[in-house]
All heavy atoms as TSV, in Angstrom:
chain	resi	resn	atom	element	x	y	z
A	1	MET	N	N	0.857	-1.177	0.000
A	1	MET	CA	C	0.000	0.000	0.000
A	1	MET	C	C	0.895	1.230	0.000
A	1	MET	O	O	1.827	1.315	0.792
A	1	MET	CB	C	-0.917	-0.013	1.214
A	1	MET	CG	C	-1.803	1.192	1.277
A	1	MET	SD	S	-3.166	1.125	2.456
A	1	MET	CE	C	-2.380	0.677	3.953
A	2	PRO	N	N	0.586	2.197	-0.845
A	2	PRO	CA	C	1.403	3.410	-0.889
A	2	PRO	C	C	1.241	4.255	0.370
A	2	PRO	O	O	0.189	4.246	1.000
A	2	PRO	CB	C	0.876	4.151	-2.119
A	2	PRO	CG	C	-0.491	3.619	-2.344
A	2	PRO	CD	C	-0.494	2.208	-1.815
A	3	HIS	N	N	2.309	4.966	0.727
A	3	HIS	CA	C	2.254	5.853	1.891
A	3	HIS	C	C	1.371	7.069	1.594
A	3	HIS	O	O	0.555	7.467	2.417
A	3	HIS	CB	C	3.663	6.296	2.279
A	3	HIS	CG	C	3.705	7.154	3.493
A	3	HIS	ND1	N	3.472	6.645	4.756
A	3	HIS	CD2	C	3.920	8.472	3.656
A	3	HIS	CE1	C	3.546	7.638	5.631
A	3	HIS	NE2	N	3.820	8.742	4.988
A	4	ASP	N	N	1.567	7.674	0.430
A	4	ASP	CA	C	0.730	8.790	0.001
A	4	ASP	C	C	-0.365	8.256	-0.898
A	4	ASP	O	O	-0.144	7.954	-2.065
A	4	ASP	CB	C	1.558	9.832	-0.762
A	4	ASP	CG	C	2.416	10.681	0.153
A	4	ASP	OD1	O	1.918	11.036	1.235
A	4	ASP	OD2	O	3.551	10.984	-0.208
A	5	LEU	N	N	-1.564	8.111	-0.349
A	5	LEU	CA	C	-2.683	7.615	-1.143
A	5	LEU	C	C	-3.116	8.652	-2.159
A	5	LEU	O	O	-3.018	9.857	-1.910
A	5	LEU	CB	C	-3.864	7.283	-0.234
A	5	LEU	CG	C	-3.663	6.173	0.779
A	5	LEU	CD1	C	-4.925	5.984	1.602
A	5	LEU	CD2	C	-3.293	4.881	0.095
A	6	THR	N	N	-3.618	8.186	-3.278
A	6	THR	CA	C	-4.179	9.079	-4.286
A	6	THR	C	C	-5.690	8.883	-4.329
A	6	THR	O	O	-6.217	7.870	-3.832
A	6	THR	CB	C	-3.599	8.775	-5.680
A	6	THR	OG1	O	-4.001	7.450	-6.055
A	6	THR	CG2	C	-2.081	8.914	-5.701
A	7	VAL	N	N	-6.381	9.817	-4.942
A	7	VAL	CA	C	-7.827	9.692	-5.116
A	7	VAL	C	C	-8.124	8.417	-5.906
A	7	VAL	O	O	-9.026	7.646	-5.563
A	7	VAL	CB	C	-8.402	10.938	-5.820
A	7	VAL	CG1	C	-9.856	10.720	-6.215
A	7	VAL	CG2	C	-8.269	12.170	-4.934
A	8	GLY	N	N	-7.343	8.162	-6.957
A	8	GLY	CA	C	-7.554	6.965	-7.773
A	8	GLY	C	C	-7.405	5.688	-6.971
A	8	GLY	O	O	-8.209	4.756	-7.110
A	9	TYR	N	N	-6.390	5.608	-6.123
A	9	TYR	CA	C	-6.171	4.418	-5.293
A	9	TYR	C	C	-7.343	4.221	-4.339
A	9	TYR	O	O	-7.852	3.116	-4.185
A	9	TYR	CB	C	-4.857	4.538	-4.521
A	9	TYR	CG	C	-4.557	3.322	-3.683
A	9	TYR	CD1	C	-3.902	2.224	-4.230
A	9	TYR	CD2	C	-4.926	3.262	-2.347
A	9	TYR	CE1	C	-3.638	1.094	-3.469
A	9	TYR	CE2	C	-4.669	2.136	-1.583
A	9	TYR	CZ	C	-4.022	1.059	-2.151
A	9	TYR	OH	O	-3.770	-0.056	-1.385
A	10	LEU	N	N	-7.772	5.296	-3.700
A	10	LEU	CA	C	-8.886	5.204	-2.762
A	10	LEU	C	C	-10.169	4.779	-3.481
A	10	LEU	O	O	-10.902	3.902	-3.005
A	10	LEU	CB	C	-9.084	6.536	-2.038
A	10	LEU	CG	C	-10.121	6.557	-0.934
A	10	LEU	CD1	C	-9.820	5.535	0.142
A	10	LEU	CD2	C	-10.199	7.960	-0.338
A	11	LEU	N	N	-10.430	5.366	-4.646
A	11	LEU	CA	C	-11.616	4.975	-5.418
A	11	LEU	C	C	-11.561	3.503	-5.805
A	11	LEU	O	O	-12.569	2.794	-5.739
A	11	LEU	CB	C	-11.748	5.841	-6.675
A	11	LEU	CG	C	-12.173	7.283	-6.454
A	11	LEU	CD1	C	-12.058	8.073	-7.747
A	11	LEU	CD2	C	-13.585	7.353	-5.904
A	12	GLN	N	N	-10.398	3.023	-6.201
A	12	GLN	CA	C	-10.228	1.620	-6.573
A	12	GLN	C	C	-10.537	0.707	-5.389
A	12	GLN	O	O	-11.183	-0.328	-5.546
A	12	GLN	CB	C	-8.813	1.382	-7.075
A	12	GLN	CG	C	-8.542	-0.042	-7.494
A	12	GLN	CD	C	-7.097	-0.234	-7.916
A	12	GLN	OE1	O	-6.222	0.570	-7.608
A	12	GLN	NE2	N	-6.844	-1.310	-8.616
A	13	GLN	N	N	-10.088	1.077	-4.197
A	13	GLN	CA	C	-10.326	0.268	-3.003
A	13	GLN	C	C	-11.802	0.244	-2.607
A	13	GLN	O	O	-12.281	-0.733	-2.036
A	13	GLN	CB	C	-9.496	0.796	-1.825
A	13	GLN	CG	C	-8.004	0.696	-2.036
A	13	GLN	CD	C	-7.562	-0.737	-2.245
A	13	GLN	OE1	O	-7.867	-1.614	-1.452
A	13	GLN	NE2	N	-6.835	-0.984	-3.313
A	14	LEU	N	N	-12.527	1.298	-2.923
A	14	LEU	CA	C	-13.920	1.422	-2.492
A	14	LEU	C	C	-14.942	1.026	-3.553
A	14	LEU	O	O	-16.108	0.797	-3.230
A	14	LEU	CB	C	-14.199	2.869	-2.060
A	14	LEU	CG	C	-13.407	3.381	-0.866
A	14	LEU	CD1	C	-13.683	4.867	-0.664
A	14	LEU	CD2	C	-13.723	2.600	0.387
A	15	GLN	N	N	-14.524	0.899	-4.808
A	15	GLN	CA	C	-15.477	0.780	-5.915
A	15	GLN	C	C	-16.398	-0.438	-5.847
A	15	GLN	O	O	-17.535	-0.372	-6.323
A	15	GLN	CB	C	-14.762	0.818	-7.251
A	15	GLN	CG	C	-13.931	-0.390	-7.567
A	15	GLN	CD	C	-13.182	-0.237	-8.877
A	15	GLN	OE1	O	-13.376	0.734	-9.600
A	15	GLN	NE2	N	-12.333	-1.181	-9.173
A	16	ASP	N	N	-15.973	-1.533	-5.273
A	16	ASP	CA	C	-16.807	-2.732	-5.230
A	16	ASP	C	C	-17.606	-2.874	-3.933
A	16	ASP	O	O	-18.309	-3.862	-3.748
A	16	ASP	CB	C	-15.942	-3.975	-5.430
A	16	ASP	CG	C	-15.351	-4.039	-6.833
A	16	ASP	OD1	O	-15.994	-3.526	-7.780
A	16	ASP	OD2	O	-14.243	-4.579	-6.981
A	17	LEU	N	N	-17.501	-1.896	-3.058
A	17	LEU	CA	C	-18.224	-1.949	-1.783
A	17	LEU	C	C	-19.645	-1.439	-1.935
A	17	LEU	O	O	-19.957	-0.659	-2.834
A	17	LEU	CB	C	-17.490	-1.117	-0.730
A	17	LEU	CG	C	-16.074	-1.558	-0.388
A	17	LEU	CD1	C	-15.477	-0.614	0.643
A	17	LEU	CD2	C	-16.039	-2.988	0.109
A	18	ASP	N	N	-20.505	-1.857	-1.033
A	18	ASP	CA	C	-21.883	-1.374	-0.987
A	18	ASP	C	C	-21.850	0.136	-0.764
A	18	ASP	O	O	-21.278	0.611	0.230
A	18	ASP	CB	C	-22.601	-2.071	0.171
A	18	ASP	CG	C	-24.027	-1.616	0.386
A	18	ASP	OD1	O	-24.456	-0.598	-0.197
A	18	ASP	OD2	O	-24.718	-2.284	1.164
A	19	PRO	N	N	-22.440	0.927	-1.651
A	19	PRO	CA	C	-22.384	2.381	-1.507
A	19	PRO	C	C	-23.124	2.908	-0.282
A	19	PRO	O	O	-22.971	4.073	0.080
A	19	PRO	CB	C	-23.014	2.907	-2.804
A	19	PRO	CG	C	-23.795	1.780	-3.346
A	19	PRO	CD	C	-23.149	0.512	-2.854
A	20	ASN	N	N	-23.887	2.056	0.395
A	20	ASN	CA	C	-24.603	2.482	1.596
A	20	ASN	C	C	-23.829	2.217	2.881
A	20	ASN	O	O	-24.302	2.555	3.962
A	20	ASN	CB	C	-25.966	1.790	1.667
A	20	ASN	CG	C	-26.862	2.240	0.533
A	20	ASN	OD1	O	-27.031	3.427	0.300
A	20	ASN	ND2	N	-27.405	1.287	-0.198
A	21	LEU	N	N	-22.640	1.601	2.769
A	21	LEU	CA	C	-21.826	1.382	3.970
A	21	LEU	C	C	-21.381	2.718	4.549
A	21	LEU	O	O	-21.030	3.640	3.805
A	21	LEU	CB	C	-20.585	0.555	3.626
A	21	LEU	CG	C	-20.792	-0.920	3.339
A	21	LEU	CD1	C	-19.506	-1.548	2.830
A	21	LEU	CD2	C	-21.272	-1.631	4.593
A	22	ARG	N	N	-21.418	2.825	5.864
A	22	ARG	CA	C	-20.947	4.031	6.535
A	22	ARG	C	C	-19.429	3.984	6.664
A	22	ARG	O	O	-18.841	2.905	6.709
A	22	ARG	CB	C	-21.600	4.157	7.900
A	22	ARG	CG	C	-23.122	4.339	7.786
A	22	ARG	CD	C	-23.803	4.323	9.121
A	22	ARG	NE	N	-23.650	2.983	9.708
A	22	ARG	CZ	C	-23.641	2.738	11.004
A	22	ARG	NH1	N	-23.796	3.713	11.875
A	22	ARG	NH2	N	-23.490	1.521	11.459
A	23	ILE	N	N	-18.794	5.127	6.714
A	23	ILE	CA	C	-17.339	5.227	6.788
A	23	ILE	C	C	-16.926	5.823	8.123
A	23	ILE	O	O	-17.527	6.788	8.598
A	23	ILE	CB	C	-16.788	6.111	5.645
A	23	ILE	CG1	C	-17.093	5.468	4.294
A	23	ILE	CG2	C	-15.286	6.330	5.808
A	23	ILE	CD1	C	-16.694	6.329	3.124
A	24	ARG	N	N	-15.896	5.232	8.725
A	24	ARG	CA	C	-15.268	5.792	9.918
A	24	ARG	C	C	-13.773	5.807	9.675
A	24	ARG	O	O	-13.237	4.985	8.938
A	24	ARG	CB	C	-15.557	4.950	11.166
A	24	ARG	CG	C	-17.008	4.886	11.567
A	24	ARG	CD	C	-17.554	6.236	12.004
A	24	ARG	NE	N	-18.926	6.147	12.433
A	24	ARG	CZ	C	-19.969	6.281	11.635
A	24	ARG	NH1	N	-19.798	6.487	10.336
A	24	ARG	NH2	N	-21.189	6.206	12.105
A	25	LEU	N	N	-13.100	6.721	10.317
A	25	LEU	CA	C	-11.652	6.829	10.241
A	25	LEU	C	C	-11.062	6.258	11.516
A	25	LEU	O	O	-11.442	6.668	12.619
A	25	LEU	CB	C	-11.258	8.306	10.081
A	25	LEU	CG	C	-9.788	8.619	9.941
A	25	LEU	CD1	C	-9.216	7.992	8.683
A	25	LEU	CD2	C	-9.578	10.126	9.925
A	26	ALA	N	N	-10.159	5.287	11.389
A	26	ALA	CA	C	-9.475	4.719	12.552
A	26	ALA	C	C	-8.266	5.603	12.842
A	26	ALA	O	O	-7.463	5.879	11.965
A	26	ALA	CB	C	-9.029	3.286	12.251
A	27	VAL	N	N	-8.163	6.055	14.098
A	27	VAL	CA	C	-7.133	7.023	14.450
A	27	VAL	C	C	-6.327	6.545	15.653
A	27	VAL	O	O	-6.897	6.059	16.628
A	27	VAL	CB	C	-7.776	8.398	14.773
A	27	VAL	CG1	C	-6.752	9.407	15.183
A	27	VAL	CG2	C	-8.551	8.914	13.575
A	28	ASN	N	N	-5.016	6.701	15.578
A	28	ASN	CA	C	-4.083	6.570	16.685
A	28	ASN	C	C	-4.113	5.216	17.391
A	28	ASN	O	O	-4.981	4.964	18.227
A	28	ASN	CB	C	-4.330	7.686	17.702
A	28	ASN	CG	C	-3.190	7.818	18.696
A	28	ASN	OD1	O	-2.397	6.917	18.877
A	28	ASN	ND2	N	-3.120	8.950	19.345
A	29	PRO	N	N	-3.157	4.346	17.108
A	29	PRO	CA	C	-3.139	3.028	17.748
A	29	PRO	C	C	-3.002	3.066	19.270
A	29	PRO	O	O	-3.392	2.116	19.944
A	29	PRO	CB	C	-1.935	2.332	17.113
A	29	PRO	CG	C	-1.128	3.400	16.490
A	29	PRO	CD	C	-2.042	4.545	16.206
A	30	ASP	N	N	-2.481	4.147	19.839
A	30	ASP	CA	C	-2.369	4.236	21.296
A	30	ASP	C	C	-3.715	4.510	21.962
A	30	ASP	O	O	-3.923	4.171	23.123
A	30	ASP	CB	C	-1.364	5.323	21.686
A	30	ASP	CG	C	0.058	4.947	21.294
A	30	ASP	OD1	O	0.391	3.745	21.312
A	30	ASP	OD2	O	0.829	5.864	20.949
A	31	TRP	N	N	-4.610	5.171	21.264
A	31	TRP	CA	C	-5.982	5.425	21.712
A	31	TRP	C	C	-6.880	5.105	20.531
A	31	TRP	O	O	-7.312	6.006	19.811
A	31	TRP	CB	C	-6.178	6.885	22.154
A	31	TRP	CG	C	-5.441	7.193	23.396
A	31	TRP	CD1	C	-5.825	6.902	24.671
A	31	TRP	CD2	C	-4.156	7.829	23.503
A	31	TRP	NE1	N	-4.866	7.326	25.555
A	31	TRP	CE2	C	-3.831	7.904	24.863
A	31	TRP	CE3	C	-3.255	8.343	22.579
A	31	TRP	CZ2	C	-2.658	8.452	25.323
A	31	TRP	CZ3	C	-2.082	8.898	23.025
A	31	TRP	CH2	C	-1.796	8.954	24.387
A	32	PRO	N	N	-7.184	3.810	20.307
A	32	PRO	CA	C	-7.858	3.393	19.079
A	32	PRO	C	C	-9.342	3.755	19.045
A	32	PRO	O	O	-10.198	3.003	19.490
A	32	PRO	CB	C	-7.651	1.878	19.070
A	32	PRO	CG	C	-7.502	1.509	20.514
A	32	PRO	CD	C	-6.849	2.682	21.172
A	33	PHE	N	N	-9.613	4.919	18.509
A	33	PHE	CA	C	-10.980	5.394	18.369
A	33	PHE	C	C	-11.386	5.447	16.900
A	33	PHE	O	O	-10.547	5.531	16.015
A	33	PHE	CB	C	-11.127	6.801	18.966
A	33	PHE	CG	C	-11.040	6.828	20.462
A	33	PHE	CD1	C	-9.885	7.229	21.090
A	33	PHE	CD2	C	-12.118	6.437	21.235
A	33	PHE	CE1	C	-9.795	7.256	22.471
A	33	PHE	CE2	C	-12.039	6.454	22.619
A	33	PHE	CZ	C	-10.885	6.868	23.233
A	34	ALA	N	N	-12.686	5.407	16.692
A	34	ALA	CA	C	-13.253	5.628	15.367
A	34	ALA	C	C	-13.771	7.059	15.324
A	34	ALA	O	O	-14.327	7.560	16.307
A	34	ALA	CB	C	-14.394	4.649	15.104
A	35	HIS	N	N	-13.581	7.720	14.194
A	35	HIS	CA	C	-14.033	9.091	14.020
A	35	HIS	C	C	-14.900	9.207	12.779
A	35	HIS	O	O	-14.687	8.499	11.795
A	35	HIS	CB	C	-12.828	10.039	13.875
A	35	HIS	CG	C	-12.049	10.190	15.130
A	35	HIS	ND1	N	-12.148	11.293	15.930
A	35	HIS	CD2	C	-11.165	9.364	15.742
A	35	HIS	CE1	C	-11.351	11.155	16.976
A	35	HIS	NE2	N	-10.744	9.987	16.876
A	36	PHE	N	N	-15.870	10.114	12.848
A	36	PHE	CA	C	-16.680	10.427	11.678
A	36	PHE	C	C	-15.844	11.226	10.689
A	36	PHE	O	O	-14.960	11.985	11.100
A	36	PHE	CB	C	-17.894	11.278	12.076
A	36	PHE	CG	C	-18.854	10.585	12.989
A	36	PHE	CD1	C	-18.907	10.919	14.328
A	36	PHE	CD2	C	-19.708	9.607	12.517
A	36	PHE	CE1	C	-19.790	10.291	15.191
A	36	PHE	CE2	C	-20.597	8.967	13.363
A	36	PHE	CZ	C	-20.641	9.319	14.704
A	37	LEU	N	N	-16.107	11.063	9.408
A	37	LEU	CA	C	-15.494	11.913	8.398
A	37	LEU	C	C	-16.413	13.091	8.139
A	37	LEU	O	O	-17.640	12.935	8.095
A	37	LEU	CB	C	-15.283	11.154	7.090
A	37	LEU	CG	C	-13.960	10.413	6.983
A	37	LEU	CD1	C	-13.941	9.206	7.863
A	37	LEU	CD2	C	-13.668	10.076	5.563
A	38	GLY	N	N	-15.830	14.256	7.972
A	38	GLY	CA	C	-16.613	15.436	7.641
A	38	GLY	C	C	-17.067	15.388	6.192
A	38	GLY	O	O	-16.503	14.673	5.370
A	39	ALA	N	N	-18.074	16.161	5.881
A	39	ALA	CA	C	-18.618	16.183	4.517
A	39	ALA	C	C	-17.833	17.100	3.590
A	39	ALA	O	O	-17.938	16.989	2.384
A	39	ALA	CB	C	-20.083	16.609	4.558
A	40	SER	N	N	-17.037	17.996	4.154
A	40	SER	CA	C	-16.290	18.947	3.335
A	40	SER	C	C	-15.000	18.325	2.819
A	40	SER	O	O	-14.296	17.627	3.554
A	40	SER	CB	C	-15.933	20.191	4.138
A	40	SER	OG	O	-17.099	20.858	4.541
A	41	ILE	N	N	-14.705	18.568	1.569
A	41	ILE	CA	C	-13.451	18.159	0.960
A	41	ILE	C	C	-12.776	19.429	0.454
A	41	ILE	O	O	-13.356	20.193	-0.297
A	41	ILE	CB	C	-13.679	17.168	-0.185
A	41	ILE	CG1	C	-14.262	15.871	0.387
A	41	ILE	CG2	C	-12.391	16.899	-0.952
A	41	ILE	CD1	C	-14.628	14.847	-0.639
A	42	ILE	N	N	-11.555	19.657	0.906
A	42	ILE	CA	C	-10.802	20.853	0.545
A	42	ILE	C	C	-9.587	20.437	-0.267
A	42	ILE	O	O	-8.878	19.501	0.098
A	42	ILE	CB	C	-10.327	21.613	1.809
A	42	ILE	CG1	C	-11.494	21.868	2.771
A	42	ILE	CG2	C	-9.596	22.884	1.443
A	42	ILE	CD1	C	-12.597	22.720	2.225
A	43	ILE	N	N	-9.341	21.117	-1.362
A	43	ILE	CA	C	-8.157	20.873	-2.180
A	43	ILE	C	C	-7.256	22.091	-2.058
A	43	ILE	O	O	-7.681	23.224	-2.280
A	43	ILE	CB	C	-8.534	20.638	-3.647
A	43	ILE	CG1	C	-9.474	19.433	-3.746
A	43	ILE	CG2	C	-7.282	20.422	-4.504
A	43	ILE	CD1	C	-10.123	19.275	-5.099
A	44	SER	N	N	-5.985	21.840	-1.674
A	44	SER	CA	C	-5.028	22.922	-1.499
A	44	SER	C	C	-3.634	22.412	-1.819
A	44	SER	O	O	-3.217	21.361	-1.304
A	44	SER	CB	C	-5.086	23.440	-0.058
A	44	SER	OG	O	-4.113	24.429	0.164
A	45	ASP	N	N	-2.922	23.133	-2.648
A	45	ASP	CA	C	-1.538	22.791	-2.999
A	45	ASP	C	C	-1.383	21.349	-3.467
A	45	ASP	O	O	-0.445	20.643	-3.087
A	45	ASP	CB	C	-0.592	23.055	-1.818
A	45	ASP	CG	C	-0.474	24.538	-1.495
A	45	ASP	OD1	O	-0.537	25.355	-2.432
A	45	ASP	OD2	O	-0.320	24.857	-0.307
A	46	GLY	N	N	-2.327	20.869	-4.269
A	46	GLY	CA	C	-2.238	19.533	-4.834
A	46	GLY	C	C	-2.599	18.403	-3.889
A	46	GLY	O	O	-2.365	17.237	-4.187
A	47	LEU	N	N	-3.176	18.727	-2.738
A	47	LEU	CA	C	-3.599	17.717	-1.768
A	47	LEU	C	C	-5.091	17.829	-1.506
A	47	LEU	O	O	-5.659	18.922	-1.559
A	47	LEU	CB	C	-2.857	17.890	-0.442
A	47	LEU	CG	C	-1.355	17.637	-0.473
A	47	LEU	CD1	C	-0.723	18.070	0.843
A	47	LEU	CD2	C	-1.071	16.182	-0.744
A	48	VAL	N	N	-5.715	16.696	-1.204
A	48	VAL	CA	C	-7.130	16.666	-0.846
A	48	VAL	C	C	-7.217	16.462	0.666
A	48	VAL	O	O	-6.586	15.558	1.214
A	48	VAL	CB	C	-7.863	15.510	-1.568
A	48	VAL	CG1	C	-9.305	15.419	-1.101
A	48	VAL	CG2	C	-7.795	15.693	-3.076
A	49	TYR	N	N	-7.981	17.291	1.332
A	49	TYR	CA	C	-8.165	17.190	2.783
A	49	TYR	C	C	-9.619	16.834	3.072
A	49	TYR	O	O	-10.534	17.473	2.565
A	49	TYR	CB	C	-7.823	18.510	3.467
A	49	TYR	CG	C	-6.365	18.856	3.362
A	49	TYR	CD1	C	-5.889	19.603	2.298
A	49	TYR	CD2	C	-5.456	18.422	4.312
A	49	TYR	CE1	C	-4.545	19.917	2.183
A	49	TYR	CE2	C	-4.111	18.719	4.212
A	49	TYR	CZ	C	-3.665	19.470	3.143
A	49	TYR	OH	O	-2.333	19.767	3.033
A	50	ILE	N	N	-9.804	15.802	3.910
A	50	ILE	CA	C	-11.123	15.408	4.382
A	50	ILE	C	C	-11.103	15.608	5.891
A	50	ILE	O	O	-10.293	15.001	6.593
A	50	ILE	CB	C	-11.430	13.942	4.044
A	50	ILE	CG1	C	-11.326	13.707	2.526
A	50	ILE	CG2	C	-12.819	13.558	4.561
A	50	ILE	CD1	C	-11.420	12.249	2.128
A	51	ALA	N	N	-11.976	16.437	6.378
A	51	ALA	CA	C	-11.976	16.761	7.803
A	51	ALA	C	C	-12.577	15.639	8.645
A	51	ALA	O	O	-13.469	14.921	8.208
A	51	ALA	CB	C	-12.758	18.050	8.038
A	52	GLU	N	N	-12.068	15.508	9.844
A	52	GLU	CA	C	-12.645	14.641	10.867
A	52	GLU	C	C	-13.825	15.402	11.465
A	52	GLU	O	O	-13.795	16.615	11.573
A	52	GLU	CB	C	-11.544	14.341	11.904
A	52	GLU	CG	C	-11.984	13.530	13.082
A	52	GLU	CD	C	-12.415	14.373	14.267
A	52	GLU	OE1	O	-12.145	15.589	14.277
A	52	GLU	OE2	O	-13.041	13.816	15.166
A	53	ASP	N	N	-14.893	14.686	11.850
A	53	ASP	CA	C	-16.094	15.367	12.332
A	53	ASP	C	C	-16.597	14.780	13.642
A	53	ASP	O	O	-17.784	14.563	13.827
A	53	ASP	CB	C	-17.179	15.306	11.258
A	53	ASP	CG	C	-18.312	16.273	11.529
A	53	ASP	OD1	O	-18.090	17.293	12.207
A	53	ASP	OD2	O	-19.437	16.005	11.070
A	54	GLY	N	N	-15.686	14.483	14.550
A	54	GLY	CA	C	-16.086	14.000	15.867
A	54	GLY	C	C	-15.824	12.523	16.063
A	54	GLY	O	O	-15.706	11.753	15.117
A	55	GLN	N	N	-15.748	12.140	17.308
A	55	GLN	CA	C	-15.435	10.766	17.689
A	55	GLN	C	C	-16.703	9.935	17.776
A	55	GLN	O	O	-17.726	10.383	18.288
A	55	GLN	CB	C	-14.736	10.787	19.037
A	55	GLN	CG	C	-14.239	9.454	19.500
A	55	GLN	CD	C	-13.442	9.606	20.767
A	55	GLN	OE1	O	-12.462	10.334	20.808
A	55	GLN	NE2	N	-13.880	8.945	21.811
A	56	ASP	N	N	-16.619	8.693	17.285
A	56	ASP	CA	C	-17.759	7.779	17.305
A	56	ASP	C	C	-17.628	6.735	18.402
A	56	ASP	O	O	-18.570	6.047	18.719
A	56	ASP	CB	C	-17.889	7.097	15.940
A	56	ASP	CG	C	-19.134	6.234	15.840
A	56	ASP	OD1	O	-20.170	6.602	16.417
A	56	ASP	OD2	O	-19.063	5.188	15.188
A	57	GLY	N	N	-16.465	6.581	18.990
A	57	GLY	CA	C	-16.271	5.586	20.047
A	57	GLY	C	C	-15.021	4.767	19.788
A	57	GLY	O	O	-14.260	5.038	18.864
A	58	TYR	N	N	-14.813	3.761	20.611
A	58	TYR	CA	C	-13.649	2.885	20.464
A	58	TYR	C	C	-13.766	2.039	19.207
A	58	TYR	O	O	-14.863	1.656	18.808
A	58	TYR	CB	C	-13.514	1.964	21.676
A	58	TYR	CG	C	-13.061	2.665	22.916
A	58	TYR	CD1	C	-13.964	3.023	23.901
A	58	TYR	CD2	C	-11.717	2.982	23.106
A	58	TYR	CE1	C	-13.556	3.676	25.052
A	58	TYR	CE2	C	-11.294	3.633	24.254
A	58	TYR	CZ	C	-12.224	3.973	25.217
A	58	TYR	OH	O	-11.816	4.622	26.351
A	59	LEU	N	N	-12.608	1.722	18.613
A	59	LEU	CA	C	-12.602	0.783	17.503
A	59	LEU	C	C	-12.964	-0.601	18.018
A	59	LEU	O	O	-12.515	-0.999	19.096
A	59	LEU	CB	C	-11.210	0.698	16.874
A	59	LEU	CG	C	-10.763	1.854	16.001
A	59	LEU	CD1	C	-9.327	1.621	15.535
A	59	LEU	CD2	C	-11.663	2.008	14.805
A	60	PRO	N	N	-13.745	-1.361	17.270
A	60	PRO	CA	C	-14.023	-2.737	17.677
A	60	PRO	C	C	-12.728	-3.558	17.708
A	60	PRO	O	O	-11.806	-3.299	16.916
A	60	PRO	CB	C	-14.960	-3.253	16.577
A	60	PRO	CG	C	-15.529	-2.019	15.954
A	60	PRO	CD	C	-14.476	-0.969	16.074
A	61	PRO	N	N	-12.629	-4.540	18.602
A	61	PRO	CA	C	-11.410	-5.346	18.702
A	61	PRO	C	C	-10.981	-5.966	17.373
A	61	PRO	O	O	-9.793	-6.026	17.063
A	61	PRO	CB	C	-11.770	-6.425	19.725
A	61	PRO	CG	C	-12.831	-5.797	20.564
A	61	PRO	CD	C	-13.607	-4.912	19.628
A	62	GLU	N	N	-11.924	-6.418	16.547
A	62	GLU	CA	C	-11.561	-7.046	15.274
A	62	GLU	C	C	-10.920	-6.051	14.310
A	62	GLU	O	O	-10.057	-6.411	13.514
A	62	GLU	CB	C	-12.760	-7.745	14.619
A	62	GLU	CG	C	-13.917	-6.856	14.238
A	62	GLU	CD	C	-14.949	-6.645	15.339
A	62	GLU	OE1	O	-14.686	-6.996	16.510
A	62	GLU	OE2	O	-16.019	-6.106	15.033
A	63	VAL	N	N	-11.292	-4.777	14.406
A	63	VAL	CA	C	-10.664	-3.746	13.574
A	63	VAL	C	C	-9.257	-3.475	14.075
A	63	VAL	O	O	-8.310	-3.393	13.299
A	63	VAL	CB	C	-11.503	-2.459	13.548
A	63	VAL	CG1	C	-10.792	-1.353	12.798
A	63	VAL	CG2	C	-12.873	-2.724	12.953
A	64	ARG	N	N	-9.093	-3.353	15.402
A	64	ARG	CA	C	-7.755	-3.158	15.970
A	64	ARG	C	C	-6.847	-4.330	15.597
A	64	ARG	O	O	-5.682	-4.126	15.246
A	64	ARG	CB	C	-7.841	-3.008	17.486
A	64	ARG	CG	C	-8.514	-1.717	17.908
A	64	ARG	CD	C	-8.315	-1.414	19.381
A	64	ARG	NE	N	-8.595	-2.503	20.283
A	64	ARG	CZ	C	-9.726	-2.683	20.951
A	64	ARG	NH1	N	-10.719	-1.813	20.794
A	64	ARG	NH2	N	-9.882	-3.690	21.769
A	65	ASP	N	N	-7.371	-5.554	15.644
A	65	ASP	CA	C	-6.571	-6.724	15.266
A	65	ASP	C	C	-6.168	-6.668	13.797
A	65	ASP	O	O	-5.022	-6.941	13.444
A	65	ASP	CB	C	-7.340	-8.015	15.542
A	65	ASP	CG	C	-7.529	-8.279	17.029
A	65	ASP	OD1	O	-6.842	-7.646	17.858
A	65	ASP	OD2	O	-8.407	-9.124	17.349
A	66	ALA	N	N	-7.123	-6.327	12.918
A	66	ALA	CA	C	-6.831	-6.262	11.479
A	66	ALA	C	C	-5.788	-5.195	11.162
A	66	ALA	O	O	-5.004	-5.343	10.228
A	66	ALA	CB	C	-8.111	-5.994	10.697
A	67	LEU	N	N	-5.767	-4.129	11.962
A	67	LEU	CA	C	-4.777	-3.058	11.772
A	67	LEU	C	C	-3.481	-3.341	12.524
A	67	LEU	O	O	-2.544	-2.554	12.448
A	67	LEU	CB	C	-5.358	-1.722	12.248
A	67	LEU	CG	C	-6.510	-1.159	11.436
A	67	LEU	CD1	C	-7.167	0.005	12.168
A	67	LEU	CD2	C	-6.040	-0.733	10.057
A	68	ALA	N	N	-3.444	-4.450	13.245
A	68	ALA	CA	C	-2.285	-4.811	14.097
A	68	ALA	C	C	-2.030	-3.727	15.139
A	68	ALA	O	O	-0.885	-3.380	15.430
A	68	ALA	CB	C	-1.045	-5.084	13.257
A	69	TRP	N	N	-3.096	-3.202	15.732
A	69	TRP	CA	C	-3.010	-2.166	16.758
A	69	TRP	C	C	-3.275	-2.730	18.140
A	69	TRP	O	O	-3.695	-2.028	19.040
A	69	TRP	CB	C	-4.016	-1.066	16.493
A	69	TRP	CG	C	-3.671	-0.150	15.374
A	69	TRP	CD1	C	-2.616	-0.240	14.512
A	69	TRP	CD2	C	-4.404	1.003	14.974
A	69	TRP	NE1	N	-2.651	0.770	13.611
A	69	TRP	CE2	C	-3.734	1.570	13.870
A	69	TRP	CE3	C	-5.543	1.627	15.430
A	69	TRP	CZ2	C	-4.179	2.716	13.226
A	69	TRP	CZ3	C	-5.989	2.760	14.799
A	69	TRP	CH2	C	-5.312	3.298	13.702
A	70	THR	N	N	-3.053	-4.007	18.350
A	70	THR	CA	C	-3.329	-4.604	19.658
A	70	THR	C	C	-2.053	-4.738	20.455
A	70	THR	O	O	-0.968	-4.669	19.959
A	70	THR	CB	C	-3.969	-5.980	19.502
A	70	THR	OG1	O	-3.122	-6.807	18.717
A	70	THR	CG2	C	-5.338	-5.859	18.895
């Protein structure tokens, strides 16, 4: 997996998923929480920024295991 993801790479990873699945951002292995993604997308200096929009709670253990954050 590339360190700097591109829009194309992200679209490729998501294209076969159910479009009704909800998305959460897994943040910080030391405090493994799930966060909502904000609806705003900002493009600046050739980068795309997606804002975090609040914490949803702890990551489920199976997600932490899959990320090797245990």
